[in-house]
Backbone as numpy.savetxt, mean C-alpha at the origin, in Angstrom:
# Nx Ny Nz CAx CAy CAz Cx Cy Cz
-47.05 -5.02 -2.86 -45.60 -5.00 -3.05 -45.19 -6.31 -3.69
-44.60 -6.23 -4.84 -44.20 -7.43 -5.56 -42.89 -7.97 -5.01
-42.82 -9.29 -4.90 -41.61 -9.94 -4.40 -40.65 -10.17 -5.55
-39.39 -9.90 -5.32 -38.39 -10.08 -6.35 -37.91 -11.52 -6.36
-37.78 -12.06 -7.58 -37.27 -13.42 -7.69 -35.77 -13.43 -7.40
-35.29 -14.48 -6.72 -33.86 -14.53 -6.41 -33.03 -14.59 -7.69
-31.95 -13.84 -7.71 -31.07 -13.82 -8.88 -30.30 -15.13 -8.98
-30.03 -15.52 -10.21 -29.26 -16.75 -10.45 -27.80 -16.51 -10.10
-27.17 -17.54 -9.56 -25.76 -17.45 -9.24 -24.91 -17.54 -10.51
-23.64 -17.16 -10.37 -22.74 -17.25 -11.53 -22.60 -18.68 -11.99
-22.59 -19.62 -11.06 -22.45 -21.02 -11.44 -23.64 -21.49 -12.26
-24.86 -21.07 -11.86 -26.04 -21.43 -12.63 -26.00 -20.78 -14.01
-25.57 -19.52 -14.07 -25.45 -18.85 -15.36 -24.50 -19.60 -16.28
-23.32 -19.95 -15.74 -22.35 -20.67 -16.57 -22.89 -22.03 -17.00
-23.59 -22.71 -16.09 -24.17 -24.02 -16.45 -25.18 -23.88 -17.58
-26.04 -22.85 -17.50 -27.02 -22.62 -18.57 -26.34 -22.30 -19.89
-25.29 -21.50 -19.83 -24.57 -21.17 -21.06 -23.98 -22.41 -21.69
-23.30 -23.23 -20.87 -22.71 -24.46 -21.40 -23.79 -25.39 -21.96
-24.88 -25.57 -21.18 -25.93 -26.50 -21.59 -26.63 -26.03 -22.86
-26.98 -24.75 -22.94 -27.67 -24.23 -24.12 -26.77 -24.29 -25.35
-25.52 -23.94 -25.18 -24.58 -24.00 -26.32 -24.43 -25.42 -26.82
-24.25 -26.35 -25.89 -24.11 -27.75 -26.28 -25.40 -28.28 -26.90
-26.55 -27.87 -26.33 -27.83 -28.35 -26.85 -28.06 -27.85 -28.28
-27.72 -26.60 -28.55 -27.88 -26.07 -29.91 -26.99 -26.82 -30.90
-25.73 -27.03 -30.50 -24.83 -27.77 -31.39 -25.32 -29.20 -31.60
-25.80 -29.83 -30.54 -26.28 -31.20 -30.65 -27.54 -31.27 -31.50
-28.40 -30.27 -31.36 -29.62 -30.24 -32.17 -29.30 -30.15 -33.65
-28.37 -29.27 -34.00 -27.99 -29.14 -35.41 -27.42 -30.45 -35.94
-26.54 -31.06 -35.15 -25.96 -32.31 -35.60 -27.01 -33.43 -35.67
-27.93 -33.45 -34.73 -28.95 -34.51 -34.73 -29.90 -34.36 -35.92
-30.33 -33.12 -36.19 -31.22 -32.89 -37.33 -30.52 -33.26 -38.64
-29.24 -32.87 -38.74 -28.49 -33.22 -39.95 -28.37 -34.74 -40.11
-28.10 -35.42 -38.97 -28.00 -36.87 -39.04 -29.35 -37.50 -39.38
-30.44 -36.95 -38.83 -31.78 -37.48 -39.14 -32.11 -37.32 -40.63
-31.84 -36.15 -41.19 -32.13 -35.94 -42.61 -31.30 -36.88 -43.47
-30.05 -37.08 -43.10 -29.21 -37.98 -43.87 -29.73 -39.41 -43.80
-30.10 -39.86 -42.59 -30.61 -41.22 -42.44 -31.95 -41.38 -43.15
-32.78 -40.33 -43.12 -34.06 -40.42 -43.83 -33.85 -40.59 -45.32
-32.89 -39.91 -45.86 -32.60 -40.04 -47.29 -32.09 -41.43 -47.61
-31.29 -41.98 -46.75 -30.76 -43.31 -47.00 -31.83 -44.39 -46.86
-32.80 -44.15 -45.96 -33.86 -45.14 -45.76 -34.91 -45.11 -46.86
-35.07 -43.99 -47.58 -36.09 -43.90 -48.66 -35.41 -43.45 -49.95
-34.71 -44.32 -50.61 -34.02 -43.93 -51.84 -35.00 -43.75 -52.99
-34.63 -42.99 -53.99 -35.40 -42.86 -55.23 -36.56 -41.91 -55.13
-36.64 -41.03 -54.16 -37.74 -40.08 -54.07 -37.57 -38.99 -55.13
-38.70 -38.58 -55.69 -38.68 -37.47 -56.64 -38.44 -36.18 -55.88
-37.92 -35.15 -56.59 -37.70 -33.87 -55.90 -39.00 -33.31 -55.36
-39.01 -32.95 -54.10 -40.18 -32.37 -53.45 -41.15 -33.40 -52.92
-40.90 -34.68 -53.16 -41.82 -35.73 -52.69 -41.48 -36.07 -51.26
-42.50 -36.09 -50.39 -42.29 -36.40 -48.98 -42.19 -37.89 -48.78
-41.25 -38.32 -47.93 -41.15 -39.76 -47.69 -42.33 -40.25 -46.87
-42.79 -41.45 -47.18 -43.90 -42.04 -46.43 -43.37 -42.57 -45.11
-44.12 -42.35 -44.06 -43.66 -42.80 -42.74 -43.60 -44.31 -42.66
-42.52 -44.81 -42.09 -42.34 -46.24 -41.88 -41.93 -46.46 -40.44
-41.91 -47.73 -40.04 -41.47 -48.05 -38.68 -40.02 -47.65 -38.47
-39.21 -47.68 -39.54 -37.82 -47.27 -39.42 -37.71 -45.78 -39.15
-38.57 -45.00 -39.87 -38.57 -43.57 -39.62 -38.99 -43.25 -38.18
-40.02 -43.95 -37.73 -40.50 -43.72 -36.35 -39.42 -44.04 -35.33
-38.76 -45.17 -35.55 -37.68 -45.53 -34.63 -36.56 -44.52 -34.67
-36.29 -43.97 -35.86 -35.23 -42.98 -36.00 -35.58 -41.68 -35.27
-36.87 -41.28 -35.36 -37.29 -40.07 -34.67 -37.18 -40.25 -33.16
-37.65 -41.41 -32.67 -37.59 -41.66 -31.23 -36.14 -41.68 -30.75
-35.29 -42.37 -31.54 -33.89 -42.44 -31.16 -33.24 -41.06 -31.16
-33.61 -40.24 -32.16 -33.06 -38.89 -32.24 -33.45 -38.05 -31.01
-34.73 -38.14 -30.61 -35.18 -37.39 -29.44 -34.50 -37.87 -28.17
-34.31 -39.18 -28.06 -33.65 -39.72 -26.87 -32.20 -39.23 -26.79
-31.53 -39.30 -27.95 -30.14 -38.83 -27.98 -30.05 -37.34 -27.65
-31.00 -36.56 -28.17 -31.01 -35.12 -27.92 -31.24 -34.83 -26.44
-32.21 -35.51 -25.83 -32.50 -35.29 -24.41 -31.33 -35.73 -23.54
-30.75 -36.90 -23.86 -29.61 -37.37 -23.08 -28.43 -36.43 -23.21
-28.21 -35.91 -24.42 -27.09 -34.98 -24.63 -27.26 -33.70 -23.83
-28.50 -33.15 -23.80 -28.75 -31.94 -23.02 -28.53 -32.20 -21.54
-28.98 -33.36 -21.03 -28.80 -33.69 -19.61 -27.32 -33.82 -19.27
-26.58 -34.52 -20.14 -25.14 -34.67 -19.89 -24.45 -33.31 -19.95
-24.89 -32.45 -20.90 -24.29 -31.12 -21.02 -24.55 -30.29 -19.75
-25.77 -30.41 -19.19 -26.08 -29.66 -17.98 -25.21 -30.13 -16.81
-25.07 -31.45 -16.66 -24.25 -31.99 -15.56 -22.79 -31.58 -15.72
-22.26 -31.77 -16.94 -20.88 -31.39 -17.17 -20.68 -29.88 -17.00
-21.65 -29.08 -17.44 -21.56 -27.64 -17.26 -21.52 -27.25 -15.80
-22.34 -27.93 -14.99 -22.36 -27.66 -13.55 -21.01 -28.00 -12.91
-20.44 -29.15 -13.30 -19.16 -29.56 -12.73 -18.03 -28.64 -13.19
-18.00 -28.35 -14.49 -16.94 -27.50 -15.02 -17.04 -26.09 -14.43
-18.26 -25.56 -14.32 -18.42 -24.23 -13.73 -17.94 -24.22 -12.28
-18.22 -25.29 -11.55 -17.76 -25.37 -10.18 -16.24 -25.39 -10.08
-15.61 -26.15 -11.01 -14.15 -26.20 -11.01 -13.56 -24.83 -11.35
-14.18 -24.15 -12.30 -13.67 -22.85 -12.71 -13.85 -21.80 -11.61
-14.92 -21.92 -10.82 -15.21 -20.93 -9.79 -14.59 -21.25 -8.44
-13.94 -22.41 -8.32 -13.36 -22.78 -7.02 -12.31 -21.78 -6.55
-11.44 -21.22 -7.44 -10.52 -20.19 -6.95 -11.24 -18.95 -6.41
-12.37 -18.60 -7.04 -13.14 -17.45 -6.55 -13.68 -17.74 -5.16
-14.17 -18.98 -4.96 -14.67 -19.35 -3.63 -13.54 -19.32 -2.61
-12.34 -19.68 -3.06 -11.19 -19.65 -2.15 -10.86 -18.22 -1.75
-10.92 -17.30 -2.71 -10.69 -15.90 -2.40 -11.75 -15.37 -1.44
-13.00 -15.77 -1.67 -14.09 -15.35 -0.78 -13.89 -15.89 0.63
-13.50 -17.16 0.73 -13.26 -17.75 2.05 -12.12 -17.04 2.77
-11.08 -16.67 2.02 -9.96 -15.94 2.63 -10.42 -14.58 3.13
-11.22 -13.87 2.31 -11.73 -12.57 2.72 -12.59 -12.69 3.96
-13.40 -13.75 4.03 -14.25 -13.95 5.21 -13.40 -14.25 6.44
-12.34 -15.03 6.26 -11.45 -15.33 7.39 -10.74 -14.08 7.89
-10.35 -13.22 6.95 -9.68 -11.97 7.33 -10.64 -11.09 8.11
-11.90 -11.05 7.69 -12.88 -10.20 8.35 -13.13 -10.64 9.79
-12.97 -11.93 10.06 -13.26 -12.44 11.40 -12.01 -12.62 12.25
-10.82 -12.67 11.62 -9.59 -12.93 12.39 -8.57 -11.82 12.21
-7.63 -12.01 11.28 -6.58 -11.01 11.08 -6.20 -10.97 9.60
-5.19 -10.17 9.30 -4.78 -9.95 7.91 -3.66 -10.88 7.48
-3.35 -11.88 8.25 -2.24 -12.76 7.88 -2.65 -13.85 6.91
-3.94 -14.07 6.70 -4.38 -15.10 5.77 -4.09 -14.68 4.34
-3.75 -15.66 3.49 -3.46 -15.41 2.09 -4.13 -16.48 1.23
-4.49 -16.11 0.01 -5.07 -17.08 -0.93 -4.00 -18.04 -1.39
-2.83 -17.51 -1.77 -1.68 -18.32 -2.18 -2.09 -19.37 -3.22
-2.70 -18.89 -4.31 -3.23 -19.79 -5.34 -2.11 -20.27 -6.25
-2.05 -21.57 -6.45 -1.08 -22.17 -7.37 -1.73 -22.38 -8.74
-0.90 -22.59 -9.75 -1.44 -22.86 -11.07 -0.87 -21.94 -12.12
-1.37 -22.04 -13.34 -0.85 -21.21 -14.44 -1.17 -19.74 -14.23
-0.41 -18.91 -14.90 -0.56 -17.46 -14.75 -1.72 -16.98 -15.63
-2.96 -17.21 -15.17 -4.13 -16.76 -15.91 -4.82 -15.64 -15.16
-6.05 -15.29 -15.62 -6.75 -14.17 -15.01 -7.09 -14.43 -13.54
-7.47 -15.68 -13.22 -7.82 -16.00 -11.83 -6.58 -15.92 -10.94
-5.45 -16.46 -11.44 -4.20 -16.40 -10.66 -3.76 -14.95 -10.46
-3.93 -14.12 -11.47 -3.56 -12.72 -11.34 -4.45 -12.02 -10.33
-5.74 -12.37 -10.31 -6.66 -11.79 -9.33 -6.25 -12.19 -7.92
-5.93 -13.49 -7.73 -5.54 -13.96 -6.41 -4.25 -13.31 -5.94
-3.27 -13.18 -6.83 -2.01 -12.54 -6.45 -2.21 -11.07 -6.12
-3.07 -10.40 -6.89 -3.36 -8.99 -6.60 -4.04 -8.86 -5.23
-4.94 -9.77 -4.92 -5.62 -9.78 -3.62 -4.61 -10.00 -2.50
-3.67 -10.95 -2.70 -2.65 -11.20 -1.68 -1.75 -9.98 -1.50
-1.39 -9.31 -2.61 -0.57 -8.11 -2.50 -1.28 -7.01 -1.74
-2.58 -6.85 -1.99 -3.36 -5.85 -1.27 -3.40 -6.16 0.23
-3.56 -7.44 0.56 -3.59 -7.83 1.97 -2.24 -7.56 2.64
-1.16 -7.83 1.91 0.16 -7.59 2.48 0.36 -6.10 2.77
-0.08 -5.25 1.84 0.06 -3.81 2.06 -0.82 -3.35 3.21
-2.04 -3.88 3.30 -2.92 -3.51 4.40 -2.34 -3.95 5.74
-1.76 -5.16 5.76 -1.17 -5.64 7.01 -0.01 -4.75 7.44
0.84 -4.35 6.49 1.95 -3.46 6.84 1.42 -2.12 7.35
0.35 -1.62 6.71 -0.21 -0.34 7.14 -0.79 -0.43 8.54
-1.57 -1.48 8.80 -2.17 -1.63 10.12 -1.12 -1.87 11.20
-0.09 -2.67 10.87 0.98 -2.89 11.84 1.70 -1.58 12.15
1.93 -0.78 11.10 2.59 0.52 11.32 1.72 1.43 12.16
0.39 1.40 11.95 -0.50 2.23 12.75 -0.51 1.79 14.21
-0.49 0.48 14.43 -0.46 -0.01 15.81 0.84 0.40 16.50
1.96 0.25 15.76 3.24 0.67 16.36 3.24 2.17 16.64
2.67 2.94 15.69 2.63 4.39 15.88 1.81 4.75 17.12
0.65 4.12 17.27 -0.19 4.41 18.44 0.51 4.05 19.74
1.17 2.88 19.75 1.87 2.45 20.96 3.04 3.38 21.28
3.83 3.71 20.24 4.98 4.57 20.46 4.57 5.98 20.84
3.52 6.50 20.18 3.05 7.85 20.51 2.56 7.91 21.95
1.83 6.86 22.36 1.35 6.83 23.74 2.51 6.82 24.72
3.54 6.05 24.40 4.70 5.98 25.30 5.42 7.33 25.35
5.63 7.93 24.17 6.34 9.20 24.12 5.57 10.30 24.85
4.25 10.31 24.71 3.45 11.33 25.38 3.36 11.06 26.88
3.42 9.80 27.27 3.31 9.46 28.68 4.60 9.76 29.44
5.73 9.66 28.75 7.02 9.85 29.43 7.15 11.20 30.12
6.92 12.33 29.44 7.03 13.61 30.17 5.98 13.77 31.26
4.79 13.21 31.05 3.78 13.29 32.12 4.22 12.53 33.36
4.80 11.35 33.14 5.29 10.56 34.27 6.45 11.27 34.97
7.32 11.87 34.16 8.45 12.60 34.76 7.96 13.78 35.59
7.01 14.55 35.05 6.46 15.69 35.81 5.78 15.24 37.09
5.07 14.13 37.01 4.40 13.64 38.22 5.42 13.21 39.27
6.50 12.57 38.84 7.53 12.14 39.79 8.18 13.35 40.47
8.43 14.40 39.70 9.03 15.62 40.28 8.10 16.21 41.34
6.80 16.28 41.01 5.84 16.84 41.96 5.70 15.96 43.20
5.73 14.65 43.05 5.60 13.76 44.21 6.79 13.90 45.15
8.00 14.04 44.54 9.18 14.23 45.39 9.08 15.56 46.14
8.62 16.60 45.44 8.47 17.91 46.10 7.42 17.86 47.20
6.31 17.14 46.95 5.25 17.04 47.97 5.70 16.25 49.18
6.57 15.25 48.96 7.04 14.44 50.08 8.03 15.19 50.96
8.76 16.15 50.38 9.73 16.93 51.15 9.54 18.42 50.86
8.44 18.99 51.29 8.18 20.41 50.95 9.20 21.36 51.53
9.79 21.00 52.67 10.76 21.91 53.29 12.05 21.99 52.48
12.39 20.91 51.79 13.63 20.88 51.01 13.39 21.26 49.56
12.18 21.63 49.23 11.84 21.93 47.83 12.29 23.34 47.47
13.09 23.45 46.44 13.51 24.74 45.90 12.58 25.08 44.73
11.83 26.15 44.90 10.83 26.51 43.90 11.47 26.78 42.54
12.63 27.41 42.55 13.29 27.70 41.28 13.70 26.42 40.54
14.29 25.51 41.29 14.69 24.23 40.67 13.46 23.48 40.20
12.42 23.43 41.03 11.20 22.73 40.67 10.58 23.35 39.41
10.54 24.67 39.36 9.96 25.35 38.21 10.75 25.06 36.94
12.08 25.11 37.06 12.92 24.81 35.90 12.72 23.40 35.40
12.62 22.44 36.31 12.41 21.05 35.91 11.07 20.87 35.21
10.03 21.46 35.78 8.71 21.32 35.18 8.63 22.03 33.83
9.30 23.18 33.70 9.31 23.87 32.41 10.02 23.03 31.35
11.10 22.35 31.74 11.82 21.49 30.79 10.95 20.33 30.34
10.22 19.73 31.29 9.32 18.63 30.94 8.20 19.12 30.04
7.66 20.30 30.37 6.59 20.86 29.55 7.09 21.20 28.14
8.33 21.71 28.06 8.91 22.02 26.76 9.08 20.74 25.93
9.45 19.66 26.57 9.58 18.38 25.87 8.24 17.93 25.32
7.18 18.08 26.09 5.85 17.71 25.62 5.42 18.58 24.44
5.69 19.88 24.53 5.32 20.77 23.44 6.05 20.41 22.15
7.35 20.09 22.26 8.12 19.72 21.07 7.56 18.45 20.44
7.16 17.49 21.26 6.60 16.25 20.72 5.27 16.51 20.02
4.41 17.31 20.66 3.11 17.61 20.04 3.31 18.39 18.74
4.25 19.33 18.74 4.53 20.08 17.51 5.00 19.15 16.40
5.87 18.19 16.75 6.36 17.25 15.75 5.23 16.38 15.21
4.32 15.95 16.08 3.18 15.15 15.63 2.27 15.96 14.72
2.07 17.22 15.05 1.26 18.08 14.19 1.93 18.30 12.83
3.24 18.45 12.83 3.96 18.59 11.57 3.84 17.33 10.72
3.93 16.17 11.35 3.76 14.93 10.62 2.37 14.81 10.03
1.35 15.16 10.82 -0.03 15.11 10.32 -0.22 16.08 9.16
0.39 17.24 9.27 0.28 18.22 8.20 0.98 17.73 6.93
2.13 17.09 7.09 2.84 16.56 5.92 2.06 15.44 5.25
1.46 14.56 6.06 0.70 13.44 5.50 -0.59 13.91 4.85
-1.07 15.10 5.22 -2.29 15.63 4.62 -2.08 15.96 3.15
-0.84 16.25 2.75 -0.54 16.48 1.34 -0.45 17.96 1.01
-0.20 18.21 -0.29 -0.04 19.58 -0.78 -1.40 20.25 -0.88
-1.53 21.40 -0.25 -2.77 22.17 -0.31 -2.69 23.23 -1.40
-1.65 24.05 -1.36 -1.45 25.08 -2.38 -0.08 24.88 -3.00
-0.04 24.61 -4.30 1.22 24.37 -5.00 1.61 25.61 -5.80
2.90 25.91 -5.78 3.43 27.03 -6.55 4.86 26.70 -6.95
5.45 27.51 -7.79 6.84 27.31 -8.19 7.76 27.74 -7.05
8.60 26.80 -6.61 9.49 27.03 -5.47 10.91 26.66 -5.88
11.87 27.50 -5.51 13.28 27.21 -5.76 13.85 26.50 -4.53
14.25 25.23 -4.71 14.78 24.47 -3.58 16.06 25.10 -3.03
16.80 25.80 -3.86 18.01 26.45 -3.38 17.69 27.46 -2.28
16.68 28.28 -2.49 16.29 29.27 -1.49 15.75 28.61 -0.23
14.99 27.52 -0.43 14.43 26.81 0.72 15.54 26.22 1.59
16.51 25.57 0.97 17.60 24.94 1.73 18.48 25.99 2.39
18.75 27.09 1.71 19.55 28.16 2.32 18.85 28.74 3.54
17.54 28.92 3.46 16.80 29.41 4.62 16.84 28.40 5.76
16.69 27.13 5.46 16.73 26.09 6.49 18.12 26.00 7.11
19.17 26.23 6.32 20.53 26.22 6.86 20.71 27.33 7.90
20.20 28.50 7.60 20.31 29.61 8.55 19.57 29.30 9.85
18.49 28.54 9.75 17.68 28.24 10.94 18.29 27.16 11.79
18.95 26.18 11.18 19.38 24.99 11.93 20.88 24.88 12.09
21.66 25.72 11.48 23.12 25.55 11.44 23.71 25.51 12.84
24.65 24.57 13.02 25.36 24.42 14.30 26.79 24.91 14.12
27.25 25.80 14.99 28.57 26.40 14.83 29.70 25.41 15.07
29.43 24.33 15.81 30.49 23.36 16.12 30.78 22.41 14.96
29.99 22.45 13.92 30.14 21.52 12.80 30.46 22.28 11.53
31.33 21.71 10.71 31.68 22.33 9.42 30.61 21.99 8.39
30.27 22.96 7.57 29.24 22.78 6.56 29.85 23.06 5.18
29.69 22.10 4.29 30.09 22.26 2.89 28.82 22.28 2.05
28.57 23.39 1.39 27.32 23.55 0.63 27.63 23.78 -0.84
26.94 23.01 -1.69 26.99 23.20 -3.14 25.54 23.32 -3.61
25.07 24.56 -3.72 23.65 24.81 -3.95 23.48 25.57 -5.26
22.63 25.03 -6.11 22.31 25.71 -7.37 20.80 25.77 -7.52
20.29 26.69 -8.35 18.83 26.81 -8.52 18.21 25.48 -8.96
17.11 25.12 -8.31 16.41 23.87 -8.64 14.92 24.07 -8.40
14.19 24.56 -9.40 12.76 24.83 -9.21 11.92 23.56 -9.18
10.91 23.56 -8.32 9.94 22.47 -8.23 8.56 23.09 -8.06
7.54 22.29 -8.32 6.16 22.69 -8.05 5.72 22.05 -6.74
5.43 22.88 -5.73 5.06 22.30 -4.45 4.59 23.33 -3.46
4.41 22.86 -2.23 3.95 23.70 -1.13 5.17 24.28 -0.43
5.34 25.60 -0.44 6.55 26.19 0.16 6.72 25.83 1.63
5.62 25.83 2.39 5.72 25.54 3.82 6.16 24.09 4.06
5.61 23.15 3.28 6.00 21.75 3.45 7.44 21.52 3.02
7.86 22.15 1.92 9.25 22.00 1.48 10.22 22.58 2.51
9.83 23.69 3.13 10.64 24.25 4.22 10.72 23.27 5.38
9.60 22.63 5.69 9.57 21.63 6.77 10.49 20.47 6.45
10.49 20.02 5.22 11.37 18.92 4.81 12.83 19.31 4.96
13.20 20.48 4.43 14.59 20.91 4.49 15.07 21.07 5.92
14.23 21.63 6.78 14.61 21.83 8.18 14.85 20.49 8.86
13.99 19.51 8.60 14.15 18.21 9.25 15.35 17.44 8.73
15.63 17.53 7.43 16.81 16.86 6.89 18.08 17.43 7.52
18.16 18.76 7.57 19.36 19.40 8.12 19.44 19.22 9.64
18.30 19.30 10.31 18.30 19.14 11.76 18.80 17.75 12.15
18.36 16.74 11.42 18.85 15.38 11.69 20.35 15.27 11.45
20.82 15.91 10.36 22.25 15.84 10.05 23.10 16.51 11.12
22.62 17.63 11.68 23.37 18.32 12.73 23.22 17.61 14.08
22.03 17.13 14.37 21.77 16.54 15.69 22.50 15.21 15.86
22.44 14.36 14.84 23.07 13.04 14.93 24.43 13.08 14.26
25.36 13.77 14.90 26.68 13.97 14.35 27.71 13.73 15.46
28.96 13.83 15.09 30.04 13.68 16.06 30.67 15.04 16.33
31.24 15.25 17.50 31.90 16.54 17.79 32.98 16.84 16.75
32.95 18.05 16.21 33.91 18.43 15.20 33.64 17.82 13.84
32.48 17.23 13.65 32.16 16.60 12.37 31.75 17.61 11.32
31.23 17.10 10.22 30.85 18.01 9.15 29.55 17.54 8.50
28.95 18.44 7.74 27.71 18.16 7.00 27.90 18.68 5.58
27.60 17.84 4.60 27.68 18.24 3.19 26.26 18.39 2.65
25.98 19.55 2.08 24.66 19.85 1.54 24.79 20.11 0.04
23.93 19.46 -0.72 23.97 19.63 -2.18 22.55 19.77 -2.71
22.34 20.80 -3.50 21.08 20.99 -4.22 21.43 21.11 -5.69
20.88 20.22 -6.50 21.24 20.18 -7.92 20.01 19.92 -8.76
20.11 20.32 -10.00 19.04 20.09 -10.97 19.52 19.01 -11.95
19.13 17.77 -11.69 19.57 16.64 -12.50 18.57 16.38 -13.62
18.96 15.53 -14.62 18.06 15.29 -15.75 16.68 14.75 -15.37
16.62 13.90 -14.32 15.33 13.34 -13.93 14.61 14.16 -12.88
15.17 15.32 -12.51 14.49 16.20 -11.57 15.43 16.73 -10.50
15.00 17.73 -9.74 15.84 18.30 -8.68 16.10 17.29 -7.57
17.25 17.43 -6.92 17.61 16.54 -5.83 18.27 17.34 -4.72
17.91 17.01 -3.49 18.54 17.59 -2.30 19.24 16.44 -1.58
20.56 16.60 -1.38 21.36 15.55 -0.75 22.06 16.14 0.47
21.92 15.47 1.60 22.57 15.90 2.84 23.30 14.70 3.42
24.61 14.84 3.60 25.44 13.76 4.18 26.14 14.30 5.42
26.27 13.47 6.43 26.91 13.91 7.66 27.82 12.83 8.21
28.70 13.26 9.10 29.47 12.31 9.89 28.63 11.93 11.10
28.96 10.80 11.71 28.17 10.38 12.85 28.39 8.91 13.14
27.60 8.36 14.03 27.74 6.93 14.37 27.35 6.05 13.21
27.84 4.82 13.25 27.48 3.84 12.22 25.99 3.52 12.30
25.37 3.40 11.13 23.95 3.05 11.05 23.85 1.66 10.42
23.30 0.67 11.12 23.18 -0.67 10.53 22.33 -0.65 9.27
22.76 -1.41 8.27 22.05 -1.43 6.99 20.61 -1.91 7.15
20.39 -2.85 8.07 19.03 -3.39 8.24 18.09 -2.38 8.89
18.63 -1.28 9.42 17.80 -0.28 10.08 17.39 0.86 9.14
17.97 0.89 7.93 17.76 2.04 7.05 16.29 2.22 6.69
15.60 1.13 6.29 14.19 1.25 5.91 13.31 1.61 7.10
13.68 1.13 8.29 12.87 1.40 9.48 12.99 2.84 9.95
14.06 3.54 9.52 14.26 4.91 9.99 13.12 5.83 9.58
12.39 5.47 8.51 11.32 6.33 8.03 10.01 6.09 8.77
10.01 5.14 9.72 8.82 4.93 10.53 8.85 5.88 11.73
7.69 6.36 12.17 7.66 7.28 13.31 8.25 6.65 14.57
9.02 7.46 15.32 9.61 7.12 16.61 10.74 6.10 16.52
11.22 5.80 15.32 12.38 4.91 15.17 13.63 5.76 15.16
14.61 5.40 15.98 15.87 6.14 16.08 17.03 5.20 15.79
18.03 5.72 15.10 19.27 4.95 14.93 20.11 5.05 16.20
20.03 6.20 16.88 20.77 6.42 18.13 19.91 5.98 19.30
20.49 5.80 20.48 19.71 5.42 21.66 18.65 6.46 21.99
17.67 6.05 22.76 16.54 6.92 23.10 16.97 8.12 23.94
18.15 8.04 24.55 18.58 9.16 25.38 19.01 10.35 24.55
19.27 10.13 23.24 19.67 11.25 22.39 18.48 12.18 22.15
18.80 13.40 21.72 17.74 14.39 21.49 16.88 13.98 20.32
15.65 14.47 20.31 14.74 14.18 19.20 13.73 13.12 19.59
12.65 13.11 18.81 11.56 12.16 19.08 11.45 11.06 18.05
12.32 11.03 17.06 12.25 10.00 16.04 11.18 10.22 15.01
10.79 11.48 14.79 9.75 11.79 13.80 10.30 12.49 12.57
11.57 12.90 12.62 12.12 13.69 11.52 12.10 12.96 10.19
12.56 11.72 10.16 12.61 10.97 8.90 11.20 10.67 8.39
10.26 10.43 9.30 8.88 10.19 8.89 8.29 11.44 8.24
8.61 12.61 8.78 8.14 13.87 8.18 8.76 14.07 6.81
10.05 13.78 6.67 10.73 13.90 5.38 10.06 13.02 4.33
9.78 11.77 4.70 9.15 10.85 3.76 7.75 11.32 3.38
6.99 11.79 4.36 5.61 12.23 4.08 5.60 13.43 3.13
6.50 14.39 3.34 6.55 15.57 2.46 6.98 15.16 1.06
7.98 14.29 0.96 8.44 13.84 -0.36 7.33 13.13 -1.12
6.61 12.24 -0.45 5.52 11.52 -1.11 4.39 12.47 -1.50
4.15 13.50 -0.70 3.12 14.48 -1.05 3.47 15.23 -2.32
4.77 15.30 -2.66 5.23 15.98 -3.87 5.63 14.99 -4.96
5.16 13.74 -4.83 5.47 12.68 -5.80 6.98 12.46 -5.94
7.70 12.69 -4.85 9.14 12.47 -4.83 9.48 11.18 -4.11
10.76 10.91 -3.98 11.21 9.70 -3.29 12.43 10.02 -2.44
12.60 9.28 -1.36 13.68 9.50 -0.41 14.50 8.23 -0.29
15.81 8.37 -0.26 16.70 7.24 -0.01 17.66 7.62 1.10
17.97 6.65 1.93 18.93 6.83 3.02 20.02 5.78 2.86
21.27 6.23 2.87 22.41 5.33 2.68 23.40 5.54 3.81
23.84 4.42 4.40 24.83 4.51 5.47 26.21 4.80 4.87
26.90 5.79 5.42 28.24 6.12 4.95 29.26 5.12 5.49
30.28 4.79 4.71 31.27 3.80 5.18 31.97 4.21 6.47
32.22 5.50 6.66 32.91 5.97 7.86 31.96 6.43 8.96
30.69 6.14 8.82 29.71 6.55 9.81 28.86 7.70 9.31
27.70 7.83 9.87 26.79 8.87 9.43 25.87 8.37 8.33
25.12 9.30 7.77 24.06 8.94 6.85 24.03 9.93 5.69
23.66 9.44 4.53 23.41 10.30 3.37 21.95 10.18 2.99
21.23 11.27 3.05 19.80 11.30 2.72 19.64 12.09 1.43
18.99 11.47 0.45 18.76 12.12 -0.84 17.26 12.17 -1.10
16.76 13.36 -1.41 15.34 13.56 -1.72 15.24 14.02 -3.17
14.57 13.23 -4.00 14.44 13.53 -5.43 13.00 13.93 -5.74
12.87 15.00 -6.50 11.56 15.52 -6.86 11.37 15.42 -8.37
10.14 15.32 -8.83 9.89 15.39 -10.29 10.18 16.79 -10.81
10.53 16.85 -12.07 10.86 18.14 -12.67 9.64 19.06 -12.65
9.89 20.35 -12.51 8.83 21.34 -12.52 8.22 21.42 -13.91
6.90 21.60 -13.96 6.22 21.71 -15.24 6.53 23.07 -15.87
6.75 23.04 -17.18 7.09 24.29 -17.87 5.86 25.20 -17.94
């Protein structure tokens, strides 16, 4: 079995390139200088006549070789130093990556200097780390919040059973059954919402031509609340997408608008075909939503209303996941008089 020779590092490669390039240039200049000096030292030679060797010629040859050797040595040293200086940002990026691997994602290269290829690489690396950190932080929050949400009905059911076990004579089976069924229903709704979110994040499986007008009208029939006034302006708006996911998006947008509303309030629904693509807009009356909370609303389990209100805080996350699966975008705007306006924009359907 033959042993492989160790590969040369980039710094050694750069040093060799610098040294060889400088040595070739120095050799050409030295030979040219030697020929010129030889001509000056032996004037009057006939064409093609070789100069006779003299002590001056010998000294010139020795001096030329010394200068050539010294130049190559200096070129190698300077090449090594310059290569090291040029590769120092790369070493810094490597050190940052190693620190991240052993600690956390908060480390950054933060390279200063002119906007060159190395600076662009470092900035791109920092941007990637920032996105990874946001993703991991969101996953940690999701895991913690999901655990809490799933644990809450289990804890409630256990407390109900412990109270019944402590006072079996005073336990009403009907009341106990109703309480446990309500807790179980809450758990089922949460699991269903988590499954819907996972399905939305999985992306489009089967795409077909879908009219958003029909999807929103169907979702309105499913979620409409009789206590709230609905103003609908719906026109045909075809998109290419997954009908089931688009139905899921419409249901969640409308459900949020009806659920987080005020008594006697209203909901405005608009489906239009705009120049840059179809758009679904749903605006409702309701409590004031702080501007700093708008971006966080799209994270799982984040609620604008207190936790005692209905819902698990997954609706906006499902809306965002479905929109991104269809290469669309979602915006949420707080209304001046309270409530929220959610707009979902889709790319135009392909002809």
